[in-house]
mmCIF file of the C-alpha atoms, coordinates in Angstrom:
data_MODEL
# 
_entry.id   MODEL 
# 
loop_
_atom_site.group_PDB 
_atom_site.id 
_atom_site.type_symbol 
_atom_site.label_atom_id 
_atom_site.label_alt_id 
_atom_site.label_comp_id 
_atom_site.label_asym_id 
_atom_site.label_entity_id 
_atom_site.label_seq_id 
_atom_site.pdbx_PDB_ins_code 
_atom_site.Cartn_x 
_atom_site.Cartn_y 
_atom_site.Cartn_z 
_atom_site.occupancy 
_atom_site.B_iso_or_equiv 
_atom_site.pdbx_formal_charge 
_atom_site.auth_seq_id 
_atom_site.auth_comp_id 
_atom_site.auth_asym_id 
_atom_site.auth_atom_id 
_atom_site.pdbx_PDB_model_num 
ATOM 1   C CA . UNK A 1 1   ? -336.278 -113.241 10.848 1.00 0.00 ? 1   UNK A CA 1 
ATOM 2   C CA . UNK A 1 2   ? -338.809 -115.616 9.078  1.00 0.00 ? 2   UNK A CA 1 
ATOM 3   C CA . UNK A 1 3   ? -341.100 -115.572 12.369 1.00 0.00 ? 3   UNK A CA 1 
ATOM 4   C CA . UNK A 1 4   ? -341.557 -111.789 12.633 1.00 0.00 ? 4   UNK A CA 1 
ATOM 5   C CA . UNK A 1 5   ? -342.117 -112.074 8.550  1.00 0.00 ? 5   UNK A CA 1 
ATOM 6   C CA . UNK A 1 6   ? -345.299 -114.385 9.025  1.00 0.00 ? 6   UNK A CA 1 
ATOM 7   C CA . UNK A 1 7   ? -346.284 -112.770 12.576 1.00 0.00 ? 7   UNK A CA 1 
ATOM 8   C CA . UNK A 1 8   ? -346.559 -109.192 10.576 1.00 0.00 ? 8   UNK A CA 1 
ATOM 9   C CA . UNK A 1 9   ? -348.088 -110.515 7.501  1.00 0.00 ? 9   UNK A CA 1 
ATOM 10  C CA . UNK A 1 10  ? -350.665 -112.174 9.838  1.00 0.00 ? 10  UNK A CA 1 
ATOM 11  C CA . UNK A 1 11  ? -351.336 -109.299 11.771 1.00 0.00 ? 11  UNK A CA 1 
ATOM 12  C CA . UNK A 1 12  ? -351.321 -107.778 8.201  1.00 0.00 ? 12  UNK A CA 1 
ATOM 13  C CA . UNK A 1 13  ? -353.977 -110.543 7.065  1.00 0.00 ? 13  UNK A CA 1 
ATOM 14  C CA . UNK A 1 14  ? -356.014 -110.055 9.800  1.00 0.00 ? 14  UNK A CA 1 
ATOM 15  C CA . UNK A 1 15  ? -356.841 -106.138 9.803  1.00 0.00 ? 15  UNK A CA 1 
ATOM 16  C CA . UNK A 1 16  ? -357.857 -106.763 6.581  1.00 0.00 ? 16  UNK A CA 1 
ATOM 17  C CA . UNK A 1 17  ? -360.017 -109.504 7.670  1.00 0.00 ? 17  UNK A CA 1 
ATOM 18  C CA . UNK A 1 18  ? -361.563 -107.494 10.301 1.00 0.00 ? 18  UNK A CA 1 
ATOM 19  C CA . UNK A 1 19  ? -361.522 -104.026 9.622  1.00 0.00 ? 19  UNK A CA 1 
ATOM 20  C CA . UNK A 1 20  ? -361.043 -103.541 6.067  1.00 0.00 ? 20  UNK A CA 1 
ATOM 21  C CA . UNK A 1 21  ? -358.640 -101.846 3.394  1.00 0.00 ? 21  UNK A CA 1 
ATOM 22  C CA . UNK A 1 22  ? -358.097 -98.936  5.659  1.00 0.00 ? 22  UNK A CA 1 
ATOM 23  C CA . UNK A 1 23  ? -356.572 -100.428 9.061  1.00 0.00 ? 23  UNK A CA 1 
ATOM 24  C CA . UNK A 1 24  ? -354.472 -102.611 6.537  1.00 0.00 ? 24  UNK A CA 1 
ATOM 25  C CA . UNK A 1 25  ? -352.727 -99.564  4.659  1.00 0.00 ? 25  UNK A CA 1 
ATOM 26  C CA . UNK A 1 26  ? -352.093 -98.178  8.159  1.00 0.00 ? 26  UNK A CA 1 
ATOM 27  C CA . UNK A 1 27  ? -350.662 -101.619 9.588  1.00 0.00 ? 27  UNK A CA 1 
ATOM 28  C CA . UNK A 1 28  ? -348.384 -102.104 6.629  1.00 0.00 ? 28  UNK A CA 1 
ATOM 29  C CA . UNK A 1 29  ? -347.440 -98.358  6.964  1.00 0.00 ? 29  UNK A CA 1 
ATOM 30  C CA . UNK A 1 30  ? -346.479 -98.916  10.501 1.00 0.00 ? 30  UNK A CA 1 
ATOM 31  C CA . UNK A 1 31  ? -344.301 -102.083 9.583  1.00 0.00 ? 31  UNK A CA 1 
ATOM 32  C CA . UNK A 1 32  ? -342.893 -99.897  6.808  1.00 0.00 ? 32  UNK A CA 1 
ATOM 33  C CA . UNK A 1 33  ? -341.705 -96.953  9.194  1.00 0.00 ? 33  UNK A CA 1 
ATOM 34  C CA . UNK A 1 34  ? -340.191 -99.764  11.847 1.00 0.00 ? 34  UNK A CA 1 
ATOM 35  C CA . UNK A 1 35  ? -338.018 -101.655 9.377  1.00 0.00 ? 35  UNK A CA 1 
ATOM 36  C CA . UNK A 1 36  ? -340.482 -104.375 9.439  1.00 0.00 ? 36  UNK A CA 1 
ATOM 37  C CA . UNK A 1 37  ? -338.910 -105.428 12.952 1.00 0.00 ? 37  UNK A CA 1 
ATOM 38  C CA . UNK A 1 38  ? -340.674 -106.513 15.501 1.00 0.00 ? 38  UNK A CA 1 
ATOM 39  C CA . UNK A 1 39  ? -338.631 -106.725 18.252 1.00 0.00 ? 39  UNK A CA 1 
ATOM 40  C CA . UNK A 1 40  ? -334.873 -105.012 18.465 1.00 0.00 ? 40  UNK A CA 1 
ATOM 41  C CA . UNK A 1 41  ? -332.143 -107.205 17.603 1.00 0.00 ? 41  UNK A CA 1 
ATOM 42  C CA . UNK A 1 42  ? -329.729 -108.212 21.122 1.00 0.00 ? 42  UNK A CA 1 
ATOM 43  C CA . UNK A 1 43  ? -326.780 -106.910 21.020 1.00 0.00 ? 43  UNK A CA 1 
ATOM 44  C CA . UNK A 1 44  ? -323.717 -108.957 21.700 1.00 0.00 ? 44  UNK A CA 1 
ATOM 45  C CA . UNK A 1 45  ? -322.689 -109.178 25.675 1.00 0.00 ? 45  UNK A CA 1 
ATOM 46  C CA . UNK A 1 46  ? -319.766 -107.022 26.376 1.00 0.00 ? 46  UNK A CA 1 
ATOM 47  C CA . UNK A 1 47  ? -317.381 -107.844 29.398 1.00 0.00 ? 47  UNK A CA 1 
ATOM 48  C CA . UNK A 1 48  ? -319.778 -105.567 32.104 1.00 0.00 ? 48  UNK A CA 1 
ATOM 49  C CA . UNK A 1 49  ? -322.695 -107.708 30.524 1.00 0.00 ? 49  UNK A CA 1 
ATOM 50  C CA . UNK A 1 50  ? -320.314 -111.389 30.816 1.00 0.00 ? 50  UNK A CA 1 
ATOM 51  C CA . UNK A 1 51  ? -319.745 -110.059 34.755 1.00 0.00 ? 51  UNK A CA 1 
ATOM 52  C CA . UNK A 1 52  ? -322.900 -109.507 35.233 1.00 0.00 ? 52  UNK A CA 1 
ATOM 53  C CA . UNK A 1 53  ? -324.257 -112.444 33.981 1.00 0.00 ? 53  UNK A CA 1 
ATOM 54  C CA . UNK A 1 54  ? -321.654 -114.525 35.668 1.00 0.00 ? 54  UNK A CA 1 
ATOM 55  C CA . UNK A 1 55  ? -321.789 -112.921 39.246 1.00 0.00 ? 55  UNK A CA 1 
ATOM 56  C CA . UNK A 1 56  ? -325.762 -113.353 38.748 1.00 0.00 ? 56  UNK A CA 1 
ATOM 57  C CA . UNK A 1 57  ? -325.149 -117.429 38.496 1.00 0.00 ? 57  UNK A CA 1 
ATOM 58  C CA . UNK A 1 58  ? -322.442 -117.621 40.635 1.00 0.00 ? 58  UNK A CA 1 
ATOM 59  C CA . UNK A 1 59  ? -322.507 -114.699 43.408 1.00 0.00 ? 59  UNK A CA 1 
ATOM 60  C CA . UNK A 1 60  ? -318.990 -113.723 44.347 1.00 0.00 ? 60  UNK A CA 1 
ATOM 61  C CA . UNK A 1 61  ? -315.409 -111.714 43.179 1.00 0.00 ? 61  UNK A CA 1 
ATOM 62  C CA . UNK A 1 62  ? -314.516 -111.996 39.831 1.00 0.00 ? 62  UNK A CA 1 
ATOM 63  C CA . UNK A 1 63  ? -311.275 -112.618 39.742 1.00 0.00 ? 63  UNK A CA 1 
ATOM 64  C CA . UNK A 1 64  ? -310.216 -113.039 36.003 1.00 0.00 ? 64  UNK A CA 1 
ATOM 65  C CA . UNK A 1 65  ? -312.690 -112.078 32.628 1.00 0.00 ? 65  UNK A CA 1 
ATOM 66  C CA . UNK A 1 66  ? -311.362 -112.970 29.116 1.00 0.00 ? 66  UNK A CA 1 
ATOM 67  C CA . UNK A 1 67  ? -312.854 -112.944 25.750 1.00 0.00 ? 67  UNK A CA 1 
ATOM 68  C CA . UNK A 1 68  ? -312.131 -115.697 23.615 1.00 0.00 ? 68  UNK A CA 1 
ATOM 69  C CA . UNK A 1 69  ? -313.469 -115.778 20.438 1.00 0.00 ? 69  UNK A CA 1 
ATOM 70  C CA . UNK A 1 70  ? -317.452 -116.195 20.881 1.00 0.00 ? 70  UNK A CA 1 
ATOM 71  C CA . UNK A 1 71  ? -317.200 -116.256 24.878 1.00 0.00 ? 71  UNK A CA 1 
ATOM 72  C CA . UNK A 1 72  ? -316.252 -114.740 28.036 1.00 0.00 ? 72  UNK A CA 1 
ATOM 73  C CA . UNK A 1 73  ? -313.482 -116.614 30.408 1.00 0.00 ? 73  UNK A CA 1 
ATOM 74  C CA . UNK A 1 74  ? -315.274 -115.629 33.795 1.00 0.00 ? 74  UNK A CA 1 
ATOM 75  C CA . UNK A 1 75  ? -313.369 -116.567 37.337 1.00 0.00 ? 75  UNK A CA 1 
ATOM 76  C CA . UNK A 1 76  ? -315.349 -116.227 40.214 1.00 0.00 ? 76  UNK A CA 1 
ATOM 77  C CA . UNK A 1 77  ? -313.975 -116.703 43.686 1.00 0.00 ? 77  UNK A CA 1 
ATOM 78  C CA . UNK A 1 78  ? -317.261 -117.507 45.952 1.00 0.00 ? 78  UNK A CA 1 
ATOM 79  C CA . UNK A 1 79  ? -318.726 -116.466 48.659 1.00 0.00 ? 79  UNK A CA 1 
ATOM 80  C CA . UNK A 1 80  ? -317.503 -120.269 49.620 1.00 0.00 ? 80  UNK A CA 1 
ATOM 81  C CA . UNK A 1 81  ? -314.091 -119.739 48.803 1.00 0.00 ? 81  UNK A CA 1 
ATOM 82  C CA . UNK A 1 82  ? -314.522 -122.337 46.031 1.00 0.00 ? 82  UNK A CA 1 
ATOM 83  C CA . UNK A 1 83  ? -313.156 -121.091 42.414 1.00 0.00 ? 83  UNK A CA 1 
ATOM 84  C CA . UNK A 1 84  ? -315.475 -121.391 39.915 1.00 0.00 ? 84  UNK A CA 1 
ATOM 85  C CA . UNK A 1 85  ? -314.541 -121.039 35.964 1.00 0.00 ? 85  UNK A CA 1 
ATOM 86  C CA . UNK A 1 86  ? -317.846 -120.146 33.988 1.00 0.00 ? 86  UNK A CA 1 
ATOM 87  C CA . UNK A 1 87  ? -318.353 -119.614 30.310 1.00 0.00 ? 87  UNK A CA 1 
ATOM 88  C CA . UNK A 1 88  ? -320.274 -117.048 29.250 1.00 0.00 ? 88  UNK A CA 1 
ATOM 89  C CA . UNK A 1 89  ? -321.630 -116.876 25.793 1.00 0.00 ? 89  UNK A CA 1 
ATOM 90  C CA . UNK A 1 90  ? -321.299 -113.275 23.752 1.00 0.00 ? 90  UNK A CA 1 
ATOM 91  C CA . UNK A 1 91  ? -324.124 -113.779 21.574 1.00 0.00 ? 91  UNK A CA 1 
ATOM 92  C CA . UNK A 1 92  ? -326.590 -114.683 24.031 1.00 0.00 ? 92  UNK A CA 1 
ATOM 93  C CA . UNK A 1 93  ? -325.435 -114.069 27.857 1.00 0.00 ? 93  UNK A CA 1 
ATOM 94  C CA . UNK A 1 94  ? -325.947 -117.624 28.884 1.00 0.00 ? 94  UNK A CA 1 
ATOM 95  C CA . UNK A 1 95  ? -323.650 -119.247 31.348 1.00 0.00 ? 95  UNK A CA 1 
ATOM 96  C CA . UNK A 1 96  ? -322.322 -122.580 31.630 1.00 0.00 ? 96  UNK A CA 1 
ATOM 97  C CA . UNK A 1 97  ? -319.888 -123.982 34.422 1.00 0.00 ? 97  UNK A CA 1 
ATOM 98  C CA . UNK A 1 98  ? -316.319 -124.827 32.660 1.00 0.00 ? 98  UNK A CA 1 
ATOM 99  C CA . UNK A 1 99  ? -314.530 -126.028 36.117 1.00 0.00 ? 99  UNK A CA 1 
ATOM 100 C CA . UNK A 1 100 ? -315.624 -125.928 39.570 1.00 0.00 ? 100 UNK A CA 1 
ATOM 101 C CA . UNK A 1 101 ? -313.024 -125.925 42.034 1.00 0.00 ? 101 UNK A CA 1 
ATOM 102 C CA . UNK A 1 102 ? -314.550 -126.138 46.356 1.00 0.00 ? 102 UNK A CA 1 
ATOM 103 C CA . UNK A 1 103 ? -311.750 -127.039 47.851 1.00 0.00 ? 103 UNK A CA 1 
ATOM 104 C CA . UNK A 1 104 ? -309.192 -123.956 45.947 1.00 0.00 ? 104 UNK A CA 1 
ATOM 105 C CA . UNK A 1 105 ? -305.816 -123.977 47.860 1.00 0.00 ? 105 UNK A CA 1 
ATOM 106 C CA . UNK A 1 106 ? -305.664 -120.623 47.092 1.00 0.00 ? 106 UNK A CA 1 
ATOM 107 C CA . UNK A 1 107 ? -307.044 -118.994 50.294 1.00 0.00 ? 107 UNK A CA 1 
ATOM 108 C CA . UNK A 1 108 ? -304.121 -116.697 50.994 1.00 0.00 ? 108 UNK A CA 1 
ATOM 109 C CA . UNK A 1 109 ? -304.045 -115.621 47.747 1.00 0.00 ? 109 UNK A CA 1 
ATOM 110 C CA . UNK A 1 110 ? -307.679 -114.496 47.416 1.00 0.00 ? 110 UNK A CA 1 
ATOM 111 C CA . UNK A 1 111 ? -308.006 -112.898 50.553 1.00 0.00 ? 111 UNK A CA 1 
ATOM 112 C CA . UNK A 1 112 ? -306.796 -109.746 49.488 1.00 0.00 ? 112 UNK A CA 1 
ATOM 113 C CA . UNK A 1 113 ? -308.687 -110.198 45.784 1.00 0.00 ? 113 UNK A CA 1 
ATOM 114 C CA . UNK A 1 114 ? -311.373 -110.515 47.967 1.00 0.00 ? 114 UNK A CA 1 
ATOM 115 C CA . UNK A 1 115 ? -311.133 -107.552 50.742 1.00 0.00 ? 115 UNK A CA 1 
ATOM 116 C CA . UNK A 1 116 ? -309.923 -105.251 47.647 1.00 0.00 ? 116 UNK A CA 1 
ATOM 117 C CA . UNK A 1 117 ? -312.271 -102.246 47.884 1.00 0.00 ? 117 UNK A CA 1 
ATOM 118 C CA . UNK A 1 118 ? -312.278 -102.012 43.973 1.00 0.00 ? 118 UNK A CA 1 
ATOM 119 C CA . UNK A 1 119 ? -313.808 -105.007 41.897 1.00 0.00 ? 119 UNK A CA 1 
ATOM 120 C CA . UNK A 1 120 ? -313.387 -106.340 38.491 1.00 0.00 ? 120 UNK A CA 1 
ATOM 121 C CA . UNK A 1 121 ? -316.136 -104.347 37.319 1.00 0.00 ? 121 UNK A CA 1 
ATOM 122 C CA . UNK A 1 122 ? -315.327 -101.079 38.956 1.00 0.00 ? 122 UNK A CA 1 
ATOM 123 C CA . UNK A 1 123 ? -311.696 -101.556 37.691 1.00 0.00 ? 123 UNK A CA 1 
ATOM 124 C CA . UNK A 1 124 ? -313.042 -101.689 33.997 1.00 0.00 ? 124 UNK A CA 1 
ATOM 125 C CA . UNK A 1 125 ? -315.066 -98.886  34.353 1.00 0.00 ? 125 UNK A CA 1 
ATOM 126 C CA . UNK A 1 126 ? -311.735 -96.938  35.597 1.00 0.00 ? 126 UNK A CA 1 
ATOM 127 C CA . UNK A 1 127 ? -309.873 -98.211  32.769 1.00 0.00 ? 127 UNK A CA 1 
ATOM 128 C CA . UNK A 1 128 ? -312.353 -97.251  30.192 1.00 0.00 ? 128 UNK A CA 1 
ATOM 129 C CA . UNK A 1 129 ? -312.425 -93.734  31.314 1.00 0.00 ? 129 UNK A CA 1 
ATOM 130 C CA . UNK A 1 130 ? -308.559 -93.451  31.306 1.00 0.00 ? 130 UNK A CA 1 
ATOM 131 C CA . UNK A 1 131 ? -308.348 -95.046  28.078 1.00 0.00 ? 131 UNK A CA 1 
ATOM 132 C CA . UNK A 1 132 ? -311.918 -95.072  26.105 1.00 0.00 ? 132 UNK A CA 1 
ATOM 133 C CA . UNK A 1 133 ? -312.687 -98.398  24.039 1.00 0.00 ? 133 UNK A CA 1 
ATOM 134 C CA . UNK A 1 134 ? -313.867 -101.689 24.667 1.00 0.00 ? 134 UNK A CA 1 
ATOM 135 C CA . UNK A 1 135 ? -312.568 -103.848 27.643 1.00 0.00 ? 135 UNK A CA 1 
ATOM 136 C CA . UNK A 1 136 ? -311.175 -107.537 26.328 1.00 0.00 ? 136 UNK A CA 1 
ATOM 137 C CA . UNK A 1 137 ? -310.121 -108.471 29.435 1.00 0.00 ? 137 UNK A CA 1 
ATOM 138 C CA . UNK A 1 138 ? -309.509 -108.084 33.468 1.00 0.00 ? 138 UNK A CA 1 
ATOM 139 C CA . UNK A 1 139 ? -307.512 -109.851 35.645 1.00 0.00 ? 139 UNK A CA 1 
ATOM 140 C CA . UNK A 1 140 ? -306.470 -109.766 39.500 1.00 0.00 ? 140 UNK A CA 1 
ATOM 141 C CA . UNK A 1 141 ? -302.344 -109.758 39.560 1.00 0.00 ? 141 UNK A CA 1 
ATOM 142 C CA . UNK A 1 142 ? -300.761 -109.716 42.611 1.00 0.00 ? 142 UNK A CA 1 
ATOM 143 C CA . UNK A 1 143 ? -296.909 -108.791 41.453 1.00 0.00 ? 143 UNK A CA 1 
ATOM 144 C CA . UNK A 1 144 ? -294.832 -111.192 43.164 1.00 0.00 ? 144 UNK A CA 1 
ATOM 145 C CA . UNK A 1 145 ? -291.529 -108.827 42.184 1.00 0.00 ? 145 UNK A CA 1 
ATOM 146 C CA . UNK A 1 146 ? -292.933 -105.575 43.954 1.00 0.00 ? 146 UNK A CA 1 
ATOM 147 C CA . UNK A 1 147 ? -295.283 -107.167 46.179 1.00 0.00 ? 147 UNK A CA 1 
ATOM 148 C CA . UNK A 1 148 ? -297.859 -105.330 44.780 1.00 0.00 ? 148 UNK A CA 1 
ATOM 149 C CA . UNK A 1 149 ? -301.429 -105.686 43.391 1.00 0.00 ? 149 UNK A CA 1 
ATOM 150 C CA . UNK A 1 150 ? -303.344 -104.457 40.910 1.00 0.00 ? 150 UNK A CA 1 
ATOM 151 C CA . UNK A 1 151 ? -306.054 -104.668 38.075 1.00 0.00 ? 151 UNK A CA 1 
ATOM 152 C CA . UNK A 1 152 ? -304.626 -105.395 34.943 1.00 0.00 ? 152 UNK A CA 1 
ATOM 153 C CA . UNK A 1 153 ? -307.343 -104.245 32.374 1.00 0.00 ? 153 UNK A CA 1 
ATOM 154 C CA . UNK A 1 154 ? -306.699 -104.998 28.668 1.00 0.00 ? 154 UNK A CA 1 
ATOM 155 C CA . UNK A 1 155 ? -308.468 -102.093 26.452 1.00 0.00 ? 155 UNK A CA 1 
ATOM 156 C CA . UNK A 1 156 ? -309.087 -102.217 22.483 1.00 0.00 ? 156 UNK A CA 1 
ATOM 157 C CA . UNK A 1 157 ? -309.552 -99.026  20.458 1.00 0.00 ? 157 UNK A CA 1 
ATOM 158 C CA . UNK A 1 158 ? -309.338 -99.548  16.721 1.00 0.00 ? 158 UNK A CA 1 
ATOM 159 C CA . UNK A 1 159 ? -305.804 -100.993 15.579 1.00 0.00 ? 159 UNK A CA 1 
ATOM 160 C CA . UNK A 1 160 ? -304.582 -101.204 19.160 1.00 0.00 ? 160 UNK A CA 1 
ATOM 161 C CA . UNK A 1 161 ? -304.599 -102.851 22.711 1.00 0.00 ? 161 UNK A CA 1 
ATOM 162 C CA . UNK A 1 162 ? -303.705 -100.639 26.004 1.00 0.00 ? 162 UNK A CA 1 
ATOM 163 C CA . UNK A 1 163 ? -303.058 -102.359 29.135 1.00 0.00 ? 163 UNK A CA 1 
ATOM 164 C CA . UNK A 1 164 ? -304.144 -99.840  32.301 1.00 0.00 ? 164 UNK A CA 1 
ATOM 165 C CA . UNK A 1 165 ? -303.187 -101.031 35.625 1.00 0.00 ? 165 UNK A CA 1 
ATOM 166 C CA . UNK A 1 166 ? -306.102 -100.198 37.766 1.00 0.00 ? 166 UNK A CA 1 
ATOM 167 C CA . UNK A 1 167 ? -305.501 -99.624  42.253 1.00 0.00 ? 167 UNK A CA 1 
ATOM 168 C CA . UNK A 1 168 ? -307.220 -101.931 44.030 1.00 0.00 ? 168 UNK A CA 1 
ATOM 169 C CA . UNK A 1 169 ? -307.876 -99.633  46.812 1.00 0.00 ? 169 UNK A CA 1 
ATOM 170 C CA . UNK A 1 170 ? -307.993 -96.223  45.717 1.00 0.00 ? 170 UNK A CA 1 
ATOM 171 C CA . UNK A 1 171 ? -309.189 -97.388  41.872 1.00 0.00 ? 171 UNK A CA 1 
ATOM 172 C CA . UNK A 1 172 ? -306.638 -94.755  40.272 1.00 0.00 ? 172 UNK A CA 1 
ATOM 173 C CA . UNK A 1 173 ? -306.001 -96.187  36.214 1.00 0.00 ? 173 UNK A CA 1 
ATOM 174 C CA . UNK A 1 174 ? -302.523 -96.309  34.676 1.00 0.00 ? 174 UNK A CA 1 
ATOM 175 C CA . UNK A 1 175 ? -301.211 -96.761  31.178 1.00 0.00 ? 175 UNK A CA 1 
ATOM 176 C CA . UNK A 1 176 ? -299.004 -99.200  31.327 1.00 0.00 ? 176 UNK A CA 1 
ATOM 177 C CA . UNK A 1 177 ? -298.349 -100.167 28.059 1.00 0.00 ? 177 UNK A CA 1 
ATOM 178 C CA . UNK A 1 178 ? -299.941 -99.683  24.313 1.00 0.00 ? 178 UNK A CA 1 
ATOM 179 C CA . UNK A 1 179 ? -299.541 -102.495 21.722 1.00 0.00 ? 179 UNK A CA 1 
ATOM 180 C CA . UNK A 1 180 ? -300.307 -102.448 17.626 1.00 0.00 ? 180 UNK A CA 1 
ATOM 181 C CA . UNK A 1 181 ? -302.464 -105.254 17.195 1.00 0.00 ? 181 UNK A CA 1 
ATOM 182 C CA . UNK A 1 182 ? -301.160 -105.436 13.814 1.00 0.00 ? 182 UNK A CA 1 
ATOM 183 C CA . UNK A 1 183 ? -297.582 -105.483 15.137 1.00 0.00 ? 183 UNK A CA 1 
ATOM 184 C CA . UNK A 1 184 ? -295.481 -108.451 14.282 1.00 0.00 ? 184 UNK A CA 1 
ATOM 185 C CA . UNK A 1 185 ? -292.028 -109.289 15.521 1.00 0.00 ? 185 UNK A CA 1 
ATOM 186 C CA . UNK A 1 186 ? -289.749 -108.891 11.937 1.00 0.00 ? 186 UNK A CA 1 
ATOM 187 C CA . UNK A 1 187 ? -290.606 -105.399 11.819 1.00 0.00 ? 187 UNK A CA 1 
ATOM 188 C CA . UNK A 1 188 ? -290.256 -104.387 15.356 1.00 0.00 ? 188 UNK A CA 1 
ATOM 189 C CA . UNK A 1 189 ? -286.933 -102.828 15.042 1.00 0.00 ? 189 UNK A CA 1 
ATOM 190 C CA . UNK A 1 190 ? -287.747 -100.097 17.687 1.00 0.00 ? 190 UNK A CA 1 
ATOM 191 C CA . UNK A 1 191 ? -287.769 -102.207 20.709 1.00 0.00 ? 191 UNK A CA 1 
# 
């Protein structure tokens, strides 16, 4: 903000020296109309932006993505089969490697994920279409009990969190369950 103030002040001073009072008044009026901000402020990186930044840095398939405070944790299965855990800063979108495992032993488990027709990004869009809100996490889930695979997408809206399951073949989104973020066990007599 200080840099913008100095640049704006310098522009007004230069206009005053070169073109006189009329140009300075016009520059000052234009600055007031825009609120004195030279460039738009950058919005925080959402789930979709974190996914894009992670895949740009490490091409592959997203296995999971979740927000933890000011960072997004993104696990990517690379084209070489390696698993890379990335941190994407929510404020800037910068990407750092948290952990990398080139000799991932989960090759058989990852095969279904890599072959899935619906990607994590598509699952996030389907989940938000079924239940509007902000994606907080997405995770590939291979349910061992029922031999089913699906994307589990956590969507936050207002004071509640809703889990949406997205079929990895059809992209069909089904609301699984919803929790009030303000719930606590002391008041949970309905369950």
